C-alpha positions in Angstrom: -3.0 -17.6 28.7 -5.3 -20.0 26.7 -7.2 -19.2 23.6 -10.4 -19.9 25.9 -9.2 -17.2 28.5 -8.5 -15.0 25.8 -11.7 -15.5 24.1 -13.6 -14.6 27.3 -11.4 -11.6 28.0 -12.0 -10.1 24.9 -15.8 -10.5 24.8 -15.6 -8.7 27.9 -13.7 -6.0 26.0 -10.1 -6.7 26.4 -8.6 -5.6 23.2 -5.0 -6.6 24.3 -6.7 -10.4 24.6 -8.3 -10.0 21.4 -5.2 -9.0 19.7 -3.2 -12.0 21.0 -6.2 -14.1 20.2 -6.1 -13.2 16.4 -2.3 -12.7 16.2 -1.8 -15.9 15.0 -4.1 -15.9 12.2 -3.0 -12.1 10.7 -0.2 -13.9 8.4 -3.0 -16.4 6.9 -5.7 -14.4 6.6 -3.8 -11.4 4.9 -2.6 -14.0 2.2 -6.2 -15.5 1.9 -7.5 -11.5 1.0 -4.6 -11.2 -1.4 -5.7 -14.2 -3.1 -9.3 -13.4 -3.5 -8.4 -9.5 -4.4 -4.9 -9.9 -6.1 -3.3 -6.7 -4.7 -1.3 -6.2 -1.4 -2.6 -2.8 -0.4 -6.2 -4.2 -1.1 -5.5 -7.1 1.4 -4.4 -5.1 3.9 -7.4 -3.0 3.5 -9.7 -5.8 3.8 -7.5 -7.6 6.5 -8.2 -4.4 8.6 -11.6 -4.7 7.7 -12.0 -8.4 9.2 -10.6 -7.4 12.0 -12.8 -4.3 13.1 -15.7 -6.7 12.1 -14.3 -9.5 14.4 -13.9 -7.7 17.3 -17.3 -5.8 16.8 -19.0 -9.4 16.3 -17.1 -11.5 19.0 -20.1 -11.9 21.0 -21.9 -13.6 17.7 -19.0 -16.3 17.6 -20.6 -19.0 19.5 -18.0 -21.7 19.8 -20.1 -23.8 17.3 -17.2 -23.8 15.0 -13.1 -22.9 15.3 -11.9 -19.5 15.4 -10.0 -19.9 12.5 -13.2 -20.7 10.6 -15.0 -18.2 12.3 -12.2 -15.4 10.9 -12.0 -16.7 7.7 -15.7 -16.6 7.3 -15.5 -12.7 8.5 -12.6 -12.0 5.9 -14.2 -14.0 2.9 -17.4 -11.7 3.4 -15.1 -8.6 3.9 -13.2 -9.4 0.4 -16.7 -9.9 -1.6 -17.9 -6.8 -0.6 -14.5 -5.2 -1.8 -14.9 -7.0 -4.9 -18.3 -5.3 -5.4 -16.5 -2.0 -5.2 -13.7 -2.1 -8.0 -13.0 -3.6 -11.3 -11.1 -7.3 -11.4 -7.3 -7.4 -11.4 -5.4 -8.6 -14.7 -1.9 -9.1 -15.4 -1.2 -7.6 -19.0 -0.7 -10.5 -20.8 -4.5 -11.1 -20.1 -5.4 -7.5 -20.8 -4.3 -6.8 -24.6 -2.3 -8.6 -27.5 1.9 -8.6 -27.2 3.5 -5.7 -28.7 5.6 -4.9 -31.4 8.9 -3.7 -29.8 9.4 -1.1 -32.3 6.3 0.3 -31.4 6.3 3.0 -28.3 5.1 1.1 -25.0 1.7 2.5 -24.4 0.9 5.1 -21.7 0.3 3.7 -18.0 -3.6 2.9 -17.0 -4.8 5.5 -14.9 -7.5 3.0 -13.3 -6.0 0.3 -10.5 -6.6 -2.6 -12.6 -3.3 -5.0 -12.4 -2.8 -7.5 -10.0 0.2 -6.7 -7.5 3.0 -9.1 -6.2 3.2 -10.2 -2.9 6.6 -10.0 -0.3 7.0 -13.8 0.9 8.3 -12.4 4.4 4.3 -11.6 5.0 2.4 -14.7 3.5 1.9 -16.2 6.8 2.0 -19.4 5.1 3.8 -22.9 5.6 5.1 -25.4 3.3 2.8 -28.2 2.0 -0.8 -28.4 2.6 -3.0 -26.3 4.7 -5.3 -29.3 5.4 -5.3 -33.3 3.8 -8.5 -32.0 2.2 -6.5 -29.4 0.3 -5.9 -29.7 -3.5 -3.0 -26.5 -3.6 -0.5 -26.4 -1.4 0.1 -23.4 0.4 2.9 -21.5 -1.4 1.6 -22.7 -4.8 -1.5 -20.9 -3.9 0.0 -17.6 -4.0 1.9 -17.8 -7.1 1.8 -15.0 -9.6 0.0 -17.3 -12.3 -2.2 -18.8 -9.6 -3.6 -15.5 -8.1 -4.0 -14.1 -11.6 -6.0 -17.2 -12.9 -8.5 -16.6 -9.5 -9.3 -12.9 -10.5 -10.9 -14.3 -13.7 -13.3 -16.2 -11.6 -17.0 -14.9 -10.4 -16.6 -13.6 -7.2 -18.5 -16.3 -5.3 -16.6 -19.1 -7.5 -13.5 -17.4 -6.5 -14.2 -17.6 -2.6 -15.2 -21.6 -2.8 -12.2 -22.6 -4.3 -9.9 -20.6 -2.3 -11.8 -22.0 1.0 -12.2 -25.4 -0.5 -8.3 -26.5 -2.3 -6.5 -24.1 -0.7 -7.4 -24.0 3.1 -9.5 -27.7 2.6 -12.9 -26.4 4.4 -15.7 -29.0 4.0 -18.3 -28.3 1.6 -20.5 -27.8 4.4 -18.2 -25.0 6.2 -17.9 -23.0 2.8 -21.8 -23.1 2.4 -22.2 -21.8 5.9 -19.8 -19.0 5.2 -21.3 -18.4 1.5 -24.9 -18.9 2.8 -25.8 -21.4 0.1 -26.0 -25.5 0.2 -23.3 -27.6 -0.3 -24.3 -28.9 -3.4 -24.3 -25.7 -4.7 -20.7 -25.4 -3.3 -19.6 -28.6 -5.2 -21.2 -27.0 -8.6 -19.2 -23.8 -8.0 -15.8 -25.4 -7.3 -16.3 -27.8 -10.7 -16.3 -24.6 -12.5 -13.8 -23.0 -10.9 -11.4 -26.0 -11.5 -11.9 -25.5 -15.2 -11.6 -22.2 -15.6 -8.4 -22.2 -13.7 -6.8 -25.3 -14.8 -7.0 -23.8 -18.5 -5.1 -20.6 -17.5 -2.3 -22.3 -15.0 1.1 -23.5 -16.4 1.7 -27.5 -16.6 4.7 -26.9 -13.8 3.8 -24.7 -10.4 6.8 -22.5 -9.5 7.0 -24.5 -6.5 7.6 -27.8 -9.1 10.1 -26.0 -10.4 12.2 -24.7 -7.7 12.0 -27.7 -5.9 14.0 -29.3 -8.8 16.8 -26.5 -8.4 18.9 -26.5 -5.1 19.2 -23.4 -2.9 22.7 -22.2 -4.4 21.4 -22.8 -7.9 18.0 -20.5 -7.2 20.4 -18.0 -5.5 23.0 -18.1 -8.5 20.0 -17.3 -11.2 18.3 -14.7 -8.9 22.1 -13.4 -8.7 22.7 -13.1 -12.1 19.9 -11.7 -13.2 20.2 -8.8 -10.6 23.9 -8.5 -11.9 23.4 -8.5 -15.4 20.5 -6.0 -15.0 22.5 -3.4 -13.0 25.5 -4.0 -15.8 23.0 -3.4 -18.6 24.1 -6.1 -20.3 21.5 -7.1 -22.6 23.2 -10.0 -23.8 23.5 -11.7 -20.6 20.1 -11.2 -19.7 18.7 -12.6 -23.2 21.0 -15.4 -22.4 19.1 -16.7 -19.3 15.9 -16.5 -21.0 13.7 -19.2 -22.6 12.7 -19.0 -26.2 9.2 -18.0 -25.9 9.9 -15.4 -22.9 7.0 -13.2 -22.0 8.1 -9.6 -20.5 5.3 -7.2 -19.1 5.6 -4.4 -16.7 2.6 -2.9 -15.3 1.3 -0.4 -15.1 1.7 -0.1 -18.5 -0.3 -2.5 -20.7 2.0 -3.3 -23.2 3.8 -6.4 -23.2 6.5 -8.6 -25.4 6.8 -12.5 -26.2 9.7 -14.2 -27.1 13.4 -13.7 -27.6 14.1 -11.2 -30.5 11.1 -8.7 -29.2 12.1 -8.8 -25.6 15.6 -8.6 -26.7 14.3 -5.6 -28.5 12.4 -4.0 -25.9 15.4 -4.1 -23.5 18.1 -2.8 -26.0 15.8 0.1 -25.8 14.8 2.3 -22.7 15.4 0.1 -19.9 18.7 -1.3 -20.7 20.2 0.7 -23.8 20.0 4.1 -22.5 21.7 6.2 -20.2 19.9 4.6 -17.0 21.9 3.8 -13.9 20.7 0.5 -12.1 21.0 -0.8 -8.5 19.5 -4.4 -7.4 18.7 -6.8 -4.9 17.5 -10.4 -4.8 14.6 -10.8 -3.3 11.6 -13.5 -3.1 7.9 -12.4 -3.9 4.5 -15.1 -4.2 7.2 -17.7 -3.5 9.7 -16.9 -6.8 12.8 -15.9 -7.4 12.2 -11.9 -7.6 14.3 -8.5 -7.5 13.9 -5.1 -6.1 15.5 -2.5 -8.9 16.3 1.3 -7.9 16.7 3.6 -11.0 19.4 6.5 -10.3 17.8 10.1 -10.0 20.0 13.0 -11.2 17.7 15.3 -9.2 18.3 13.7 -5.8 21.5 11.8 -6.4 20.5 8.8 -5.3 19.3 5.4 -6.6 15.6 5.6 -6.1 13.3 2.6 -5.8 11.5 1.6 -9.2 10.1 -1.8 -9.5 9.7 -5.3 -8.2 10.8 -7.9 -11.3 9.2 -11.1 -10.4 10.8 -14.1 -12.5 8.9 -17.2 -13.7 11.2 -20.1 -14.3 10.8 -22.7 -16.7 13.6 -25.2 -15.3 16.4 -23.3 -15.0 15.4 -20.4 -17.8 13.6 -17.4 -17.0 9.8 -17.8 -19.0 8.3 -14.7 -17.7 9.0 -11.3 -16.0 6.6 -8.9 -14.6 8.0 -5.9 -13.9 5.9 -4.2 -11.2 6.7 -0.5 -11.9 5.4 1.2 -8.5 8.1 2.5 -5.7 5.3 2.2 -3.3 5.3 -1.7 -3.7 9.2 -2.1 -3.2 8.4 0.0 0.3 5.9 -2.5 0.9 8.7 -5.4 0.0 10.7 -3.6 3.2 13.3 -2.2 1.2 14.1 1.2 1.2 13.4 4.4 -0.4 16.4 4.8 -1.9 20.2 3.1 -2.1 23.1 5.8 -1.8 25.5 6.0 -4.7 28.6 3.3 -4.3 30.9 3.3 -7.1 30.9 -0.5 -8.6 
């Protein structure tokens, strides 16, 4: 059944036709919600809100724009409503100054204010640009630094930048989505460019990873996992850039520099009696790992955190440990790993 027949059937109340109509757009819409909101759980909720509102409002879709454009309008407004209800999300490096490794790690914040990682398998984006008018490549636009930078923008500026520079919509289309003027869109975009560019590294992770072949990328990821599992502080430190930063949301504490990071690693995570298992994965278009910590009471390795690696050439310039077992599950990883001798 072609799109026109599906649309007609959906308007007549056929839920299956509606599901088939929107299915090709689901992954990209959820990635859009993630860019807007900075958290996979929030993005899932916004996507469900989008699909429900699209189903209920299908009669209002007159076909003057494409179905894709209309769905992004619904999704963008769902995200804007969600932003009004909660504080912006950040990373620890934007929340407080770097800590002394000899001090106690701060208590986790009860309030959910942290940007979260996103599984590559669920991105629903292709390589390259979504449209010739776009400024940022699809995978570049879900990198951790980019998503974190977006969260510092006012909500409508955030929407303008994503719609114009990531998705390639025209100023007129964005103006219709946000009920403003093309001139207002262009003005908001200029302000957004300056704010985001000031927070982004010189090279995106797609540029850095593109300079490394697949074998070298796998080697870096597997070497990191292996060193972590062996609790080999020196081996981990050997992989790091001199100005490396390490953070661990939901704790606000983070560290900068080789000495500080080495001191931290030699403490609780790798210098204690902790026993680890791990698996190399991808998150936000970047190298990552899912780590499991031995749970004596359950006699198993339990899901513990997702580590997202940011590279500078072939060195690790940033590690963000997202300590949240639920996030591990959302990457399609098991809740636990059986004990196997190493």
